[in-house]
ROMAR-362710 format. One line per 10 residues: number of its first residue (from 1); their letters; for each residue x negated, y, z negated of C-alpha. Coordinates in steps of 0.1 Angstrom, whole numbers, padded with zeros to 4 digits. Layout:
REM residues N
NUM	a	X:Y:Z  ...
END
This chain:
REM residues 611
1	mllglvkfpv	0000:0002:0002  -0025:0025:-0006  -0041:0015:0024  -0015:0024:0038  -0011:0060:0027  -0049:0060:0032  -0043:0058:0071  -0012:0083:0075  -0015:0115:0082  -0004:0144:0056
11	arlahflhsg	0023:0154:0069  0037:0121:0073  0021:0114:0039  0040:0146:0024  0076:0132:0048  0071:0096:0030  0068:0110:-0006  0102:0131:-0005  0115:0102:0006  0145:0087:-0013
21	vlicallgvc	0120:0058:-0016  0092:0077:-0036  0091:0064:-0069  0093:0028:-0061  0065:0033:-0037  0046:0052:-0061  0051:0026:-0089  0044:0000:-0063  0008:0014:-0060  0003:0013:-0089
31	aawaddahpl	0012:-0024:-0101  -0007:-0031:-0068  -0041:-0012:-0085  -0028:-0031:-0120  -0026:-0063:-0107  -0050:-0064:-0086  -0078:-0091:-0076  -0108:-0065:-0079  -0099:-0039:-0107  -0140:-0024:-0102
41	rpvptgspre	-0137:-0019:-0067  -0150:0019:-0062  -0125:0044:-0049  -0133:0050:-0010  -0154:0071:0000  -0169:0059:0033  -0162:0096:0054  -0145:0129:0047  -0114:0112:0056  -0113:0085:0031
51	tltgflattd	-0127:0109:0007  -0099:0136:0013  -0071:0111:0019  -0077:0086:-0009  -0080:0114:-0028  -0046:0132:-0019  -0025:0094:-0025  -0042:0091:-0055  -0029:0127:-0071  0002:0119:-0050
61	alyglrahll	0012:0083:-0070  0001:0107:-0101  0022:0134:-0101  0052:0111:-0083  0044:0093:-0114  0048:0123:-0138  0079:0136:-0123  0098:0102:-0125  0088:0104:-0161  0097:0137:-0164
71	nsyadsgrly	0133:0131:-0145  0143:0096:-0167  0133:0113:-0204  0160:0145:-0193  0189:0119:-0180  0184:0103:-0215  0188:0125:-0238  0166:0111:-0261  0143:0131:-0284  0114:0103:-0276
81	lnaeekaeqs	0100:0083:-0248  0108:0052:-0248  0087:0018:-0244  0092:0023:-0202  0077:0052:-0198  0052:0051:-0220  0036:0027:-0198  0043:0053:-0171  0019:0072:-0190  -0007:0050:-0194
91	amgalvprav	-0004:0042:-0155  -0007:0083:-0154  -0039:0076:-0170  -0053:0050:-0149  -0046:0073:-0115  -0073:0104:-0137  -0104:0087:-0134  -0102:0081:-0096  -0092:0118:-0088  -0124:0126:-0104
101	adldtsqisp	-0143:0101:-0089  -0139:0117:-0052  -0159:0154:-0062  -0195:0152:-0072  -0197:0165:-0110  -0239:0160:-0109  -0241:0199:-0121  -0215:0200:-0145  -0225:0190:-0176  -0221:0153:-0190
111	vltdtigver	-0205:0165:-0225  -0180:0180:-0196  -0171:0156:-0171  -0144:0139:-0187  -0130:0176:-0194  -0139:0200:-0166  -0134:0173:-0141  -0097:0169:-0145  -0090:0205:-0142  -0120:0205:-0113
121	alllrevldr	-0098:0171:-0098  -0055:0191:-0102  -0075:0227:-0094  -0082:0209:-0061  -0046:0194:-0054  -0035:0230:-0064  -0062:0247:-0037  -0051:0216:-0010  -0013:0222:-0018  -0014:0262:-0003
131	idipaaaeip	-0037:0257:0026  -0034:0236:0059  -0049:0205:0062  -0055:0188:0093  -0038:0154:0101  -0061:0122:0091  -0070:0117:0125  -0085:0153:0130  -0109:0146:0098  -0141:0125:0110
141	draemtrlgl	-0145:0088:0095  -0179:0075:0094  -0187:0066:0127  -0178:0096:0140  -0205:0115:0115  -0228:0094:0124  -0229:0100:0160  -0229:0140:0156  -0257:0136:0130  -0231:0157:0104
151	kkwrvpdtei	-0240:0156:0067  -0209:0176:0056  -0179:0182:0069  -0154:0218:0058  -0122:0212:0059  -0112:0242:0087  -0106:0282:0078  -0123:0271:0042  -0155:0272:0018  -0144:0232:0005
161	dlvliedgpr	-0170:0209:0022  -0173:0178:0019  -0206:0165:0017  -0229:0134:0022  -0246:0123:-0008  -0284:0111:0000  -0299:0101:-0035  -0288:0090:-0069  -0260:0065:-0079  -0229:0075:-0054
171	agqylvsadt	-0257:0078:-0023  -0243:0071:0008  -0210:0083:-0004  -0189:0118:0009  -0174:0135:-0021  -0164:0170:-0025  -0194:0194:-0024  -0207:0207:-0061  -0210:0240:-0053  -0174:0238:-0044
181	verlpdffeq	-0165:0219:-0072  -0176:0251:-0093  -0159:0276:-0069  -0128:0258:-0077  -0114:0281:-0104  -0118:0310:-0076  -0099:0297:-0049  -0072:0290:-0068  -0066:0321:-0084  -0068:0330:-0044
191	vkrlparset	-0042:0311:-0037  -0019:0302:-0067  0007:0327:-0054  0017:0307:-0022  0042:0285:-0017  0030:0247:-0027  0037:0229:0006  0030:0195:-0004  0071:0178:-0013  0055:0157:-0048
201	tnallkamer	0039:0191:-0058  0079:0205:-0059  0089:0176:-0072  0071:0175:-0097  0079:0210:-0108  0110:0209:-0104  0115:0182:-0130  0095:0200:-0155  0123:0227:-0150  0144:0200:-0158
211	lnpdpygtvy	0130:0201:-0195  0114:0239:-0197  0134:0269:-0189  0110:0288:-0185  0085:0272:-0155  0049:0272:-0156  0047:0281:-0122  0015:0255:-0110  0011:0218:-0123  -0024:0235:-0134
221	daylsspaal	-0011:0257:-0157  0012:0231:-0176  -0012:0206:-0180  -0037:0236:-0202  -0005:0256:-0215  0020:0229:-0218  0021:0210:-0258  0030:0179:-0240  0005:0164:-0255  0017:0166:-0290
231	grllpprwlm	0048:0143:-0278  0040:0114:-0300  0040:0144:-0332  0073:0162:-0325  0103:0159:-0296  0081:0164:-0265  0122:0182:-0256  0113:0206:-0282  0085:0218:-0272  0088:0216:-0231
241	ampawakarv	0116:0245:-0242  0090:0270:-0264  0099:0302:-0252  0077:0323:-0224  0056:0341:-0252  0048:0311:-0265  0033:0293:-0235  0016:0330:-0225  -0022:0323:-0221  -0050:0346:-0237
251	lglapwqwlg	-0085:0344:-0228  -0072:0310:-0213  -0052:0296:-0240  -0017:0297:-0254  -0012:0309:-0289  -0004:0273:-0305  -0033:0265:-0287  -0051:0290:-0308  -0035:0284:-0342  -0045:0245:-0335
261	vvlglalsal	-0077:0260:-0330  -0086:0281:-0361  -0067:0257:-0379  -0084:0227:-0368  -0121:0250:-0381  -0108:0260:-0407  -0103:0225:-0418  -0137:0213:-0405  -0152:0247:-0430  -0131:0227:-0452
271	lisvanrfrm	-0148:0195:-0456  -0180:0203:-0454  -0174:0226:-0482  -0160:0197:-0501  -0192:0170:-0491  -0215:0199:-0503  -0199:0203:-0539  -0194:0159:-0539  -0232:0161:-0527  -0248:0187:-0552
281	slkrrrgdrd	-0223:0169:-0580  -0240:0134:-0570  -0276:0147:-0572  -0266:0163:-0608  -0258:0130:-0622  -0287:0118:-0606  -0318:0139:-0620  -0352:0134:-0608  -0348:0098:-0614  -0370:0077:-0584
291	gpkwhallip	-0349:0062:-0557  -0331:0068:-0522  -0311:0092:-0527  -0284:0088:-0510  -0262:0118:-0516  -0284:0132:-0488  -0260:0116:-0461  -0232:0131:-0468  -0236:0166:-0448  -0251:0153:-0416
301	vaviflasla	-0229:0126:-0421  -0200:0148:-0417  -0210:0169:-0393  -0211:0141:-0369  -0182:0126:-0374  -0163:0164:-0371  -0180:0176:-0344  -0179:0138:-0323  -0151:0124:-0336  -0124:0146:-0355
311	lpalwgilri	-0126:0180:-0326  -0133:0162:-0299  -0096:0142:-0308  -0080:0174:-0317  -0090:0192:-0292  -0078:0164:-0262  -0045:0166:-0282  -0039:0203:-0279  -0053:0198:-0248  -0076:0229:-0248
321	ggaprvilay	-0091:0239:-0215  -0110:0261:-0195  -0141:0287:-0209  -0125:0276:-0243  -0132:0241:-0237  -0166:0247:-0218  -0180:0268:-0251  -0165:0249:-0278  -0180:0213:-0264  -0210:0227:-0260
331	aettvstlaa	-0212:0237:-0296  -0203:0209:-0306  -0228:0191:-0288  -0254:0209:-0297  -0243:0209:-0335  -0236:0170:-0335  -0271:0164:-0319  -0289:0189:-0345  -0275:0168:-0373  -0278:0134:-0357
341	awlcmvgavl	-0313:0144:-0357  -0315:0156:-0395  -0294:0122:-0405  -0327:0103:-0383  -0350:0121:-0402  -0337:0120:-0439  -0319:0082:-0433  -0359:0077:-0424  -0367:0089:-0454  -0337:0065:-0472
351	vsdvivaser	-0351:0038:-0461  -0387:0040:-0472  -0369:0050:-0505  -0355:0014:-0506  -0386:-0008:-0494  -0401:0013:-0522  -0380:0002:-0545  -0370:-0034:-0536  -0411:-0038:-0538  -0410:-0020:-0572
361	lktgsldgql	-0434:0003:-0555  -0442:0035:-0579  -0434:0062:-0560  -0467:0083:-0558  -0489:0048:-0553  -0503:0048:-0520  -0480:0014:-0507  -0452:0037:-0515  -0467:0069:-0496  -0480:0045:-0467
371	fhlgarilgv	-0441:0036:-0465  -0429:0073:-0466  -0453:0084:-0440  -0443:0057:-0419  -0411:0066:-0420  -0415:0103:-0419  -0428:0098:-0385  -0408:0072:-0371  -0381:0098:-0382  -0392:0127:-0364
381	igaiavlirg	-0399:0101:-0335  -0360:0096:-0334  -0349:0126:-0342  -0373:0145:-0313  -0359:0117:-0288  -0319:0124:-0300  -0327:0157:-0291  -0340:0149:-0265  -0310:0130:-0254  -0288:0156:-0269
391	adalglpays	-0307:0181:-0243  -0297:0161:-0211  -0255:0159:-0224  -0260:0193:-0223  -0274:0199:-0189  -0310:0209:-0196  -0334:0192:-0171  -0349:0166:-0201  -0377:0156:-0177  -0383:0187:-0180
401	vvaglgvggl	-0380:0194:-0213  -0406:0159:-0221  -0431:0176:-0197  -0431:0208:-0218  -0431:0189:-0251  -0461:0171:-0236  -0479:0204:-0230  -0471:0223:-0264  -0478:0194:-0284  -0515:0193:-0265
411	avalaardsv	-0516:0228:-0270  -0511:0221:-0302  -0533:0197:-0317  -0559:0218:-0301  -0550:0252:-0319  -0546:0226:-0352  -0566:0201:-0347  -0577:0204:-0384  -0547:0196:-0397  -0543:0169:-0369
421	anllgsilim	-0576:0152:-0383  -0568:0158:-0423  -0537:0136:-0411  -0555:0108:-0399  -0576:0112:-0428  -0543:0103:-0449  -0533:0078:-0428  -0567:0063:-0433  -0571:0066:-0470  -0538:0052:-0473
431	fekpfrvghl	-0546:0015:-0452  -0584:0019:-0472  -0575:0026:-0501  -0605:0034:-0517  -0587:0046:-0542  -0554:0049:-0560  -0533:0075:-0577  -0542:0080:-0609  -0579:0065:-0604  -0609:0083:-0616
441	vniaghtgtv	-0630:0097:-0584  -0655:0117:-0580  -0654:0138:-0548  -0676:0156:-0529  -0694:0162:-0566  -0661:0171:-0582  -0649:0146:-0607  -0611:0138:-0616  -0580:0118:-0617  -0564:0115:-0585
451	envgfrstri	-0528:0131:-0585  -0513:0129:-0552  -0524:0119:-0512  -0509:0138:-0490  -0507:0146:-0454  -0538:0169:-0458  -0550:0169:-0488  -0559:0146:-0517  -0557:0161:-0550  -0575:0155:-0582
461	rtpdnslisi	-0571:0166:-0617  -0602:0170:-0639  -0611:0173:-0669  -0605:0208:-0676  -0570:0206:-0663  -0581:0218:-0628  -0564:0210:-0596  -0587:0204:-0571  -0576:0200:-0531  -0598:0182:-0511
471	pnnsvvnttv	-0591:0178:-0474  -0581:0140:-0464  -0612:0140:-0433  -0634:0154:-0460  -0631:0124:-0484  -0630:0101:-0454  -0664:0118:-0442  -0681:0120:-0478  -0693:0092:-0503  -0667:0088:-0526
481	enlslrpqrr	-0675:0071:-0555  -0643:0058:-0581  -0652:0049:-0620  -0620:0038:-0625  -0633:0002:-0607  -0659:-0004:-0624  -0653:-0033:-0645  -0681:-0021:-0672  -0688:0010:-0679  -0725:0017:-0690
491	qkflvqvtyd	-0736:0036:-0723  -0767:0055:-0727  -0779:0074:-0758  -0807:0079:-0786  -0814:0070:-0819  -0836:0091:-0834  -0848:0091:-0870  -0877:0108:-0883  -0917:0103:-0881  -0918:0095:-0917
501	ttrakldall	-0902:0060:-0910  -0926:0026:-0912  -0927:0008:-0885  -0916:-0021:-0903  -0885:0004:-0913  -0884:0013:-0871  -0885:-0030:-0860  -0858:-0039:-0888  -0834:-0004:-0871  -0840:-0021:-0836
511	egirqilreh	-0830:-0055:-0846  -0798:-0041:-0868  -0788:-0022:-0834  -0798:-0048:-0811  -0767:-0069:-0835  -0745:-0047:-0835  -0740:-0048:-0798  -0739:-0091:-0797  -0717:-0091:-0821  -0693:-0056:-0812
521	pfangansrv	-0662:-0075:-0796  -0664:-0053:-0760  -0699:-0048:-0758  -0720:-0066:-0726  -0750:-0077:-0752  -0766:-0099:-0724  -0769:-0068:-0707  -0777:-0043:-0736  -0810:-0025:-0742  -0825:-0014:-0774
531	rfndfgessl	-0861:-0002:-0773  -0886:0025:-0794  -0883:0049:-0761  -0902:0078:-0774  -0922:0103:-0793  -0907:0130:-0796  -0911:0168:-0805  -0895:0160:-0846  -0882:0123:-0842  -0890:0087:-0830
541	nilvivhlmt	-0867:0084:-0801  -0846:0048:-0797  -0832:0042:-0766  -0799:0026:-0765  -0782:0014:-0733  -0752:-0010:-0735  -0720:-0018:-0710  -0685:-0014:-0725  -0657:-0043:-0708  -0634:-0014:-0700
551	ddsaqeleyr	-0623:-0002:-0668  -0602:0026:-0688  -0618:0062:-0698  -0598:0066:-0733  -0608:0029:-0743  -0650:0039:-0732  -0647:0065:-0758  -0629:0045:-0787  -0654:0017:-0782  -0685:0044:-0779
561	edillrimdl	-0674:0056:-0808  -0670:0024:-0832  -0704:0014:-0820  -0722:0046:-0828  -0706:0049:-0865  -0718:0012:-0869  -0751:0025:-0867  -0748:0054:-0879  -0737:0027:-0910  -0770:0007:-0903
571	vtemgvefaf	-0791:0040:-0904  -0775:0049:-0934  -0779:0017:-0957  -0816:0008:-0943  -0827:0048:-0962  -0839:0060:-0927  -0833:0092:-0919  -0820:0112:-0887  -0847:0135:-0869  -0835:0172:-0864
581	ptrtlliesl	-0857:0196:-0846  -0880:0213:-0875  -0919:0229:-0870  -0943:0230:-0893  -0967:0263:-0895  -0997:0256:-0908  -1023:0294:-0923  -1060:0282:-0923  -1071:0311:-0936  -1060:0351:-0945
591	ppartldlqq	-1085:0383:-0941  -1100:0399:-0970  -1080:0423:-0990  -1086:0453:-0979  -1093:0482:-1008  -1077:0521:-1009  -1098:0554:-1013  -1072:0580:-1035  -1099:0604:-1034  -1107:0597:-0998
601	veedsrsils	-1071:0599:-0992  -1066:0636:-1010  -1099:0651:-0989  -1080:0638:-0953  -1049:0657:-0967  -1064:0687:-0976  -1083:0690:-0943  -1054:0685:-0923  -1031:0709:-0943  -1059:0733:-0937
611	v	-1058:0733:-0898
END
């Protein structure tokens, strides 16, 4: 049946559709498509003739079904559609993609194809209804186009072009050109005041007038401004009988549509506000405890749900079209893309937190930080992929964006090579693990306890409580002494006694100190050394070297103190005295005393006074 319609000249097709068998033919066409053994057969677009006549046949079937549904509903007096009429609505929905398939929508952003593509198909039908179209036999077929060497055919006396697509998934098909699709709103504005010549279109307009005392004028205006999409909620009969002021388009939308948009955006803002309050409440209850921060998912998930599901469904119910739909679609895609990128980064961190918690790793340990670093890198990669996908959906050149990111990344890497080196240094530290958080280390002459290994630097706390940040690149390229990994701690000190200590007491003291070290539970007596080492300026020096069997600095001080106290008790028991710095001054003789001559002094005084 469809092929028969396609072969008809347009004039004969209009006469056929105006005949009494219109509805039966249209229902037969839809039934044939529904029962087709090859439901995936593409729309015939092998030549300008197939494309144009096929588009007219599809839209005629669509208009005819709509007219039949409205007439049946108007005659019934019912408030809602019955099952048969709902089935006709589903059949119309199956015809819409076939009509859009005749258009080259490659220049329309993918995010707008499902909405703007339908509008452009309606606009094309409105324009074709109001101009002269040649008969089907006068439209060239594929053989004639090949013979003439043409790749484009223009509807006479118009700027509507059908062109051969030479590359891409639809190569070899003749479609309404992308330039024509873009200019269809302008074409419609120029011809919309002309009467429609198609009997099918006029039949649909008359069917709408039965339910609507204030007609819309064109099928396109009725599609964008009619509240019929709300028919599942309210009786279509009431909706289509709305007064004229409620249908007047203001900035592309009817007042009731603007009301729906405002309410939808307000409810969305309210939902996000509630989600944010709930997130803050969960955050306060959780406090500073380690573990996955699940509350961080609330905001991005709420934004994605609204921008990707709830609001687009609402706009479809309200039939928001034209420029407002373009703005809303771009805004929704942008917001949902950013929220998805945000979700990738937050989700990656949560996954790492779950792994760290399941493995019972310390949050500040190198293993824990390695999981966090890897998760963040994967999160950034996922976010970049989402952003590129979003840019492609918005119609931006994704490959150019990727190339630009590559060139920009190279420039950034060259400008921030030190930062990149430090990042690589942090990765090497986390893999090689020369130390862990809490270890006592000596790095580049700085001794302290490791507090954190970050992406750029390692921070250590010195004994005087100063915090030092050392770039990770420097840590990797310098000698690192891990003092915490020593199984034994070496102690070296002097025991200084006075010079009046006898040889016997000194030998006994040496043996007593050795005995103390052998018997001490945390001293390695086998490696201990106790020797009379030197004659000091004011003491006899005994060198003591002992290894304490501990890797903890606090225990090291405790064991050292115990040994020193035992040596102190031993020295006291043996009657030996500790030496301290002393000096002895020896004077061998004094000069002879001089006798003062008082008479001479008196004479000298008089001489001075006389002068």
